[in-house]
N, C-alpha and C positions, 0 to 999 in steps of 0.2 A: 684437452678439455676433461674436466671431471664428470663422472656420471651424474645424471640428474637426481635430485632427491626423490622425486616420484616419477615413475615411467609407466605409461599405459600403452599397450600395443594390441591392435586388432580387436577392440572391445565390441562385442555384439550382445544385444539383448532383444528378445522377442516376447511379445504378449499375444499369443495366438497368431492371427494374421498380421498384427501390427509389429513392424520392425523398428523398435524404439531407438536403438543404437546400431549403426552400420559400420563396423570396423574402425572405430575411433582410436587415433593415436594422440597422446598428450604427454608433454614433458613439463615438469615443474622443478626449478632449481632452488637451492638454499638461498634465503634472503631475497626472494623474488615475489612480486605480486602479479599473478596471471589472471587477466579478466576472461571469464567464461561467458561468452555473449551468444544470444540467440533469441528468437521469438518464442512465445509460449508454445509448448509442444515440440520444440526443437530437439529435446533430449537432455537438457541441463539437469532436470530433477532426477531423471533416471541415472545420470552419471553420478550425482551426489549420493543417491541411494546405494550404488555399487561401491563407491569409495568408503562409505560409512558402514558397510556390512549389512544394510537392511535387505538388500537383494544380492544375488550373485550373477555374474555375467554368464551367458551361454557359451561364449568363446572369448579368447583373448587372455592376456597376461598383465598382471599388476606387479610392479616391483617397487619396493620402498627401501631407500638407502642401499640399493644393489641386491636386495633379497626379495625373491619372488614370494608373493603373498596371496593367500586366498582367505578372505574374511568370511567365516561361517556365520557371524552375527555382528551386531553393533558393538558388543563388548570387545570382540577380537580386534575390530578396527581401532577402537579407542586405545586398547592396550598397545597397539603397534605405533600409536602416535598421531592418529588422524581424528580431528575434532571438528564438528560443524556448528556454526552459530546461525540459526535460522531467523527469518523475519518474524515469525511467531514464536516467541520464547515459551518454553514449556518448563515450568518450575513449580515447586511446592510453596505456595504463597504464605502459608502459615508458619513456615520454617525460616530460620535466619539465613543471611547471606552465606555465612560460613558452612552451615549445614547443607545448603544447596551446592556450594563449591565441592564439598567432599561427599556428596550423596552416594551411597553404595560403597564407599571406601573410607569410612571414618578412621581418623587417627586413634590409636588405642595405646593405653598404658596397662599392660597386662590384660585382664579380662574386661577392663572398663574403657569407655570412650574418653579420650584426653581432650576435653573441651577447651582448656586453656591453650594447648598447642594448636588446636584447630583454628580457634579464633585469631591467635597471633599470626599464624602462617597465612591465613586468608587475608588478614589485614595488610600484611607485607605485600601480597600480590595486588591488592586493591590500590595501595600507595604507589606501586610500581607503574600501574597503568593510569594513574591520575584520578582515581575515583574519589569523590568527596563525601562518601558515606561510610559507616562503620560496618565491620564484619558481623556485628551482633544485630544489625537492623533486620527487621522482618521484610521479606521480599514484597509482600503486599503493599508496603509503604514506599516502594520505589517506582520511579517513572520507567517508561519503556526503554529510554536510552540507558538508564542505570541498570536495567535488567540485562541489556546487552553486555555491559561491563562485567556483570557477574558471570556471564557465559564465557567471556574472554579470560577472566580469572580462573574459571574451572579448567579451561584449556591449558593455561600456564601451569596449573597445579598438576596436570597430567603429563607435563613435559612434552607437550604436543610439538611435533616437527612440521605438521601440515595442518593449517587452519582454513576451513572453508567458510566464507562469509556469504550467506545466501540472502540477498536483498536486506542487508542489516539496517539501512537508513530510511526505509520506506515511510516510517512515521516519526522521524526525528526532525527537530527544528534546525534551522540553518547553523546556529552556533553548535548544537550537538553534533551535526554532521562534520563541521570543521574539527571538533575535538576527536571525532571518530577517525578522520583522516590521519591525525597525529598518532593515534593508537596503531593504525595499520602500518604507518612508517616505522613505529617503534618495534613492532613484530618483525618487520623486514630487517631492521638493523640488528636484531637478535639472531638472525639466521633462519627464522621460521619461513617456510614456504606458504604463501597465501593464495588461495583460489578465491577470486572476488567475483560474485555474480550480481549483476545489477542491470536495470534497464535504462539507467541514467547516464548519458554519455559524458556529462561534465565530471561525474565521479570516476569513470573509466580513465579519462585523460588526466585527472588529478592525482591518482594514486597508482595506476597499473604500469608495469614495465613492458609486458607483452600481452597479446590477446590471442584467443582461439575462438572461432565462430562455428557454431553448430547450426545446421539447417536440415530438417527432416531426418534427424538422427545421424547425420554424417558431418565430418569436419570439412568445411568449405573454404577455410582460410585461416592463416595465423601469421603473426609477425610482431614487430616492435611497435609499441604505441607511438613512439617518437616519429615513426615513418608513416603513420596512418592518419586518415581524416574521418570525420563523422560520416560524411557521405559514402565513403568506401565501406565502412562498417555496416551502414544501413543496407547498401546494395547486397553485401554478403549475407546479411541476416534474412532479408526478405526475398532475395533472388530477383529484385527489381529496384529501381530507383524510386524513392518517395520524395519527390521534389517539394511538395507543398503539404506539410503535415496539418496545418491549420486551415480549415475551409473559410471561405468568405462568408461572414454572417450578414445576410442582406436584410434580415427582419428589422423593421422600424418599430420601436416601442409605441404602444397605443395608450389606452386609458389605464388608470391605476386599478389593479386587480387585488392587491394585498397592501394593507396599511398596518404597520406595527408601531406602537407607541409605548415608550417607557418599559420595555421588556427587562425585567430584573430578576435576580436570584440572590439569595443571601451570600453565596460564596463564589459564584461562577461568572456572572455578567451583571451589568448595571446600566440602566437608563438607555437601552438600545432602541433606537427609533429609525425606521426606514420605510420606504414605499417600494413596491414592485409593480411594473407595468406589463400588460399583455404583450407578448412578443419580445420581451426583454430578457437578457442574461445579466443577472446581478451577481457580481463576484464578491466573495468574502475571503479576504487574505489575512493571514496572521501567523505567528509562530505557534508551535504546539503549546497548548495551555492558555491560549488567548480567549477562549470561550466561544469560538465559532460553532463547533459541533454541539456544544451544550445548549446554545441558543436555538439551533435548529430542532433539537429534541423537544424543546419547549413548544415550538410551533406544532409539533406532532402529538402533543399531550403526553409526552414521555418524561416530563420534568415537572412533577406536580408542585414543587416548591416555588416555581416561577410565578411571577405576577406581571401585569401589563394588559394592554388592550389590543385586540386583533379585529380587523375587518377584512372579509373576503367578499369582493364585489359589493361593497356597501353594507353587508350584513355582519353584525357582531358575532365573534366566535370566541368561546371560552373552552378550549380543548382540555378535557380532563383525562381523556384516554385517546388512543390512536384512532378509534372509530369515529370520533367527533371530527377530526381533521380530514380523514378520508372522505367522510360524507360531504364535507365542504369543498372537496375537489383538490386536496393537497396530497401529494405522493412523496415518499421519502426513500431515497436509495442510500443506505448507510455506508460508512467507511469500510466496515469489516463485512465484506460480502459473504464469506464462508461461515461466519458465526452469527451474523445478524440479517443478512440479505436473503439467504436461502437455506435449504436443508440438503446437505451433500448426498445423503442416501436416497433422496426422492428423485424421481425422473424429471426431465426437462418439462414435460407436460404438467406434472403435478406441481412443480414450483411456479410455473407461469400462471396457473389457475388459482394458486393458493390464496391470493389476496381478495379474490372475488367469488368464492365458492357459491354464495347465495345466488349469483347470476346464472349458475348452471343447474340450479335445483328445480326439481319437479316434485313438489311435496317433500317427502323425506329422502328422495333419491337424487343423485347427481346425474345429469345428462351427459354421458360420455361423448355424444355427437357434438354438442355445443362446446364442451371442453376441448375436444380435439380440433374443432374448427378454429377456435381462438388461438390455440397453440400453433397450429400450422400457419395462421395469418401472421403471428408475431415472429416466428422463425424466418419467414420470407421477408417481412418488413425490415427486421433488424439484421438480416443475413447472419443468423446464428449457425455456426458450423457444428453439426451434430449428426451422427450416423442415423439416429432415430429419435423421435419424441420420447421414447422409453429409456433412452440413455440416462444414467444417473448424473446429477450435477457434477459429482466428483470426476466424471469422465471427460469433462470439458476443459479446455485451456482457460487460463485466467481471464483473457479478454472475452471469451464467449460466455463464461460465467457471469461477467459483469453485464453483458448485453442481455442475458437471460433475466437477471434481477431487474433491469430497467424494463424489460418486456412485461414482467409481472405487474408493474404499476401502470404501464401504458394501456394494458388491457382493461383498466378501469376508466379510461378516458378522463384523466385528471386535467385540471386547468393550471395547476402549479406543481412543478417538479423540483424537489430539493435533491441535489447531487452532492454528496459528501465524499471528497477525494475519489472521483469517478475513475481515474486512471492509475490508482495505486497498484503497483506490482504487475502491470501489464506492459507488453512490449510496444515498440514504436508503431508497428502495423496495426495492432489492436487499438492503440491510442488514436490513430488517425480515424479509425472506424467510429469510435465513441465520439470524437469531436464532430464528425460529419453528422452523426445522429443528433447531437445537441443542436447543431445549426438547423437541421430539418425540423426539430421540435418547435423551435421558436418561429420558424417560417410558417408553421401550421397554426400559430396563434397561442401556443403554450407559453407560460412564463417560467423561467428557470432561475433557481438560486444555485450558484456554483461555488461550493466551498473547496478551496484547494490550497495546498502548501507549495504548489508548482507555480511560481510567478509567471513564467511564459504562458501558462494556460489562461490565467485570468486576464493577462494583458492582451492576448490575441483573440479571446472569445467574448469577454464581457463588454457590455455597453457602459457599465459603471462598476467600480470596485470600491468596496468599503473595507477599510483596514481596521482590524481589531488588535488591541493590546491590553492585557490584564483585565479582560472582561468588558472593555469599553470600546466604542467606535471612536477612533482618533483621527481618521482622515477619510475623505472620499475623493475619488478621481474619476473624471469622465473620459470616455474614449476620445482620443486625440490629444489628451493632456496627461497621459500616463507616462511616468518616467520611473524606471526600475529603481534608481538610487533613492528617489523620494519615497517610493512605496516601502522599500526595505527599511529606510530610516524611520519612517512612521511606525512600522511594525516592531522595530527594536527599541524605540524610545529615543532615537538619535535625531529626530526631526526638529524643525524650528519650534520654538515655544508657542507660536501662533497657530500651529497646525490644528490642534484640538478645537480652538475657538472657531477657526475657519470651517472645520468640519461640522461643528455644531450648528453654525449659521446656515451652511448648505443643507443640512438635513432638515432643519426647521423650515427652511424655505420650500423644500420639496413637499413637506407635509402640508404646508399652508396651500400650495398649489393644488395638491390632491384634494384637500377639503373643498 
């Protein structure tokens, strides 16, 4: 057997009393896709930071192509041939694709930048990975999936031998995910070693050759994907079997609490009409760019160009700012929890109380006693794992960050909660906790709008699912009549010609009943 391309032995990393990595061993071969699996907080991010030179291990050895390495910084790791593509791409949006590919190492002709060579070589790499945009395109004009391709082109331009893909498909459409699978297979065929980090088991079984599972900073299992099962991986990740990830939703929808008619926007969505009932989970499904999230922003007064009529419990609502919708009892948990849902440097307590500071005010002063009482109540109710209410949001795992963002809104006692991709980037155990929370919310009489790209989520949780495509509602499915093939066909435009008409009739009927 030849030596592995990348070899880690006995890697330890401590942060004060926290032992983030405990003697981890890892082998990655040339032309292999290795799935790095584990719950949030298992040590995956620490491992990536060590491999990319962001931090150094306290103990252990890293060898690349048989040569022992110690990366003093990120530049040293990249120079050795290790490149990471993260879920959140970091780029210079006002620069071109070619400039981002060669950032910090521009091609030169004498003392001048060789723009022609840089554009040509970047275009060659884009063509190689199947990109459909030009190297001269500004990054700000690219979709998230296209930005991931730029990151891959950057890796190829550096002659990377190891590529780390960290949750790269979290916000991609189904077609973009399939294209990404092809790209991963192409990297493998070129002899690149790929470390693939994802919480989605279908992706692991679609592209990975082997797996390694981390739990509490230690390696607890590894092997061939062909010999593994999803249940086995879950048991290794969680240290327990998670037999039923989706809870039984026992709530029975009651009276109409929200009625939306003819919600439109010049470019993002058109003639969207629906009702939402108390104790109901209404799912919105569609591919990225279908207009789901943009419509939800309009409900929160964050899309001023939108038009249409809104009624909350029979009262007309014309939200022009978020405060209008919040006052009407609507809460919104955004897709990007770290950028839109909370403030990473603020404590758990400060984040939870952020949406309702006026409730804790005594004149010009905040009552720390009231604020602390709410925070403690929400931590206990949502079972948020934190050492202290003073822990910064950045110190929580992804699942606990999400629960903290939800807690911020539940503290306002809303009547309607909009959840936009509530399980994005969190592990299976945290997903189960969020699903249970959603079920409890509707059992307590709240109404929930669930926007998700995860078809199993909406099919297992929602009472009804509205499918959107190109800004329009094209189908509606009731619980007991949901079929994955029909939902995906409607979302992708492959459904029967009568689908839109049927949907329109069903929506109109529901509005007439509500009236």
